[in-house]
N, C-alpha and C positions, 0 to 999 in steps of 0.2 A: 504494500499500500503506499509505504513512505517512498518507494522508488518513483511511482508515478505522480504523487503528490507531496513534494517534498514540502518541510515546515522548517522553520527556523529553529535551530538548536539553542536551547535556553542555556544560561551558563550555570555552573554548578555552585552549590553552597561549600561553605567551609567544612561541613558535616561530610558532605559526599566526598570532598577532596580526601579526607582523612580515612574515611571507610574504603575508598579505594586503595589507598596505601597499605592500610591494614590488611585488606584482603590479598593483596598481592603478595604482601610478606607471608601470611598464613600460608597460602597456596604454594608459595615457593618451599616453604618447610615441609608441607604434605608431599611435594613432586621429591624431594631429598630424602624423606622417609621411605617411601614408596620405592623410590630406586634402589635404595640399599637393602629392602626386604625383597624385591624382585632378584638382585645381584646374588643375595643369600639363599634363597629359596627357589626362585624361579617359578613360582606357583602362579596358575593361570588368574586366580582371584586377585592377587596382588598386582598382577600386570595389567587387568582392567582398572584396578584402583589406582596405578600410575598414569594410564591414559585419562582418567576422570579427572584426578588432579592436574595433569598437564593442561586439559581442555578449559579448567576453571582458570588456571593461572593466564593461559593464552587470552581467554575472555577479558580477564580485569586489565590485562596490558592494552587490549584494543579499545576498552574503556576509557582508558586513559590517554590513549592516542585521540579517540574521538574528542575528549575534552580539550587536549591541546589543540587540535584543528578548529574547535568551536569558538576557543577563546583568542587563538594567536591569528587566524586567518577568517573572522567570521564573514567579510565581504567576498570571499572567494566564491565564484560560482558553482564548485562542485562541493562544497562544505556541506550543503543538505544531504550529499548522497554518500557520505563517508560512513554515516552510522548504518543503512542498508548494506552497503558493500561488505562492511566488517561483520555482519549478521550471517550473511552469506559466506563469507570466508571462514567463519567459525563452523557453521555447518557442514561445509565441504571438508574442512581439516578434521573435524571428529569423524566424519563418515570414513575419511581415509585410514585413519589409525585404528578404528574399531573393526573396519573389514577382515584384516588379517585376522584378528583375534577371534572373531565369529566364524569364520572360514576354518580355522584350525580347530576349534571347539566342535563345530558342526559334522567335520570329518572324523572327529574322534568318536562322535556319537553314532556314525553309520555303521551298520552292519556290513562286513566284507567278507568275502571268501579268504579261507585261511589257508594253512600249510596242508598238502595233499599226503605226504607221508605221515604227517601227526594224524590227520584224520583216518588213514587207513589203518594205522596201529590202535586207536582208539576204538574204531569199528570192530577190529578183531578180539580186543579185550572186550567189549560190550556184547557182542554176539555169541562169546564163549559161555554166556547165560542162556538158556533155552527160552526163556520167558521174556527176553527182548524183542519188541516187536519193530521198532524204528529207532534209527539215530540220526540227529541233525547237528549241523555244525553252524557257527557263525563267529566272526572275529569282531570285537567290540572294542575299541581302543587298542590295547595291547593284550587284551585277555580274551582267551578263547572260551566260548560257552557251548557246551555240550547239552543236548535236549534228549533224552533218553525215555522210550515209552515202554513200560513193561505191561505185559498181559498176564494177568493172573486169573485162575477160576474163581466164579463166583462164591463159592464156599470158602475161599481162603479170608483167614481172620485179619483184621487191620493192623494188629502187631507184626503179624509175621511178613505182611506187605510191606510194611515201614520198615522193618529189619533187613528185609531183602533189597529194598532200595537205597538203605543207607549203607548196606555193604558193597553194592555195587558202585555208588558214587565214591565211597571212600576208596576202593580198589583202583578206580581209573585215576583219582586224584594222587594217590600214592604213586603210580606209575608214571604221570604226567602231570606235575604239579602246576604247569600253565593253564591248565583247563579247570574251568568252573563248571561242575556237573549240575543239571536239573533233571529230575526224574519224576516222570509223569506215570501214575499206576491207573491202569484201565482193568476194571473187574468184568470181565465177559461172561 
């Protein structure tokens, strides 16, 4: 709206000048703290916090620049367009920095096909039990998830079924610790 209908930029009060300086200092402190935490842990949540703190610092710096333009160059023909331009610049910058993080997190959550040799070995181990009906695999981040379906007769009691499922899961996990096993029990 302000791009098409520019208005005069009002001068800031002393309170707003002090607030801008304090917020820039605080966000600079947050950027430093998040940066040291990301260097130490490398955790994605802290990386997102670093991007957020950096975005806030960048926004406050652009607010200060807008104030400088408004007070030092009030008659400049492009002065009313500085604020909307900086808003667009903030949005594009934030989008650029968050895109890589969102892409990495999304790819980590997607199910992918895994190692075929590992799948073959796990299938052999699972089908050694005569009650195994189906085995499926998916790779989620760095974890291999194995879904096994057991077919048990309807007269089998719950405790026996649970014990059989637990034993099968434990045996596969002990042979292949990178696998996370889910066992579904079907009573036919």
